[in-house]
C-alpha angles and dihedrals in degrees: 000000000000124000138200125201120225131196111247092230091053092052091047090052092048095049092045093051092046093051093047092047089052091058109268124124123264090248092054091045094051093051092047093048094047092048097048096044092046088055089055092045089053091054095254098121089161089072099035136087090315086079092066096086089056091050092050092046088054089051093049092049093050094246094114124044132188087216093064113105131184117250124205109235097180131011105173112129127274088020125070122175119181125184105210094191092215091297123158103301108219097055092040093052096042092050092048092049091048090051090049090048091057089050092050093048089054101041104020097248141040130192111205131192116182110189131205104348122163111252107318097196128216109014093205086067089071093046087054090049091052091047090056085064090049093252133140110228138190122189135185121186135187130206119223138156094069137060119289110269106180123072121224114241110286093012130123095208138046127266103155141059120231086269103191128213127203135183126187128192117185121223111210107243093359145070116297127242106249118187112184127163145147114243088231119080088253133011115257088237090058088055087051090053090051091049092051090049093048091237131135122242121235118278115269097035103091141032124198127235090280093052095255121139114258139168095207110108092202089080091073095050121073092211090054096059126098127223114324096344113146121233113263128212145238115240123238118252114250092014108248092011097061091039091053092050090049092054091048092049090053093051098042098045101037115356100067095049098039096248121151112301124197091249095051112049123071119247109267139156091278145079117222118200130189119190132205115194142175118201119192132187104226090201086074088059098041116007094193106087091191092057091047090053096047093048093050095042094049092055094044089052089052091052095046091050092066111118108257122230087226119031089212090061110052121197110271134191123228112292098018096099092051092051091050092049090050090059093046096047092040087063103034100032136246115292117222123182117236095251094053091046091048090054092049091048091052093050091049093047091054086065096043097261124133105215091192090067092066 
């Protein structure tokens, strides 16, 4: 599979222009472009600009509208509930997190429930946004609007979405700890990247429609199946542990408030996310920022000092790998496989934009 590298600033300009041309505001376009390109810069191509064709397919099919706007359902500290109304996910989620951050800075804590947004992207992005405000954050997210794609532990068929979980802990004067993962063994978007590249996924990540282990990513994409083959499933990470977290994410983010659950909405060309978050001001726990920093740094140093199994791969703490990849790709460019770039070009062309000119 051939690749091309793209300058981050060129991709940001392309995404921004595509989103504006499709009918969203410049502010919404800037947030979406920054989010998607930062995902690529961080090495998470599954949540980067390769998502654009899906967004534009949702727009074409009438499942996503630039006229949709989030509405605040409850603003009574420490509780904030926002109904996104299937609006563009990145701006809706970022604005809700920023509103919750202001609440947490004032009262010490905020409990956020964002309901029914279109795909909100990389969840670690919002933990990073909270950390900029000096806040601890915990997020759980569900995935609805499409068929289940992750099998419960011991099951042959899917019942969950990839239902990610993220935690951020700020380090005063330093880089935050950002833990961000899907509750499946791999994100569905990473399987999409493998499919576009024509590559297998590692053993133990996927089962086919009959529940048999496979390394072919096509089994978790309806358009990749042949004849009457049934859709397969991703497997949960950590067996019953990941499956349990996935179930909890579904109930916390969507189930309690009656937002779209994965078993309730018809399969369409969209991804609907609801997010449940808790933001905490650590200064209420330990007012001395210097002490907070020294306590965190001393433990991180202890962890990093563990002897590595491979000297070429030192022990890292959550968020370090992404920051290193950002530096590398910021200098060398963002690689996109030909299939992903072809899909982006087609989506851009449908709105009169020549992606090759960026």
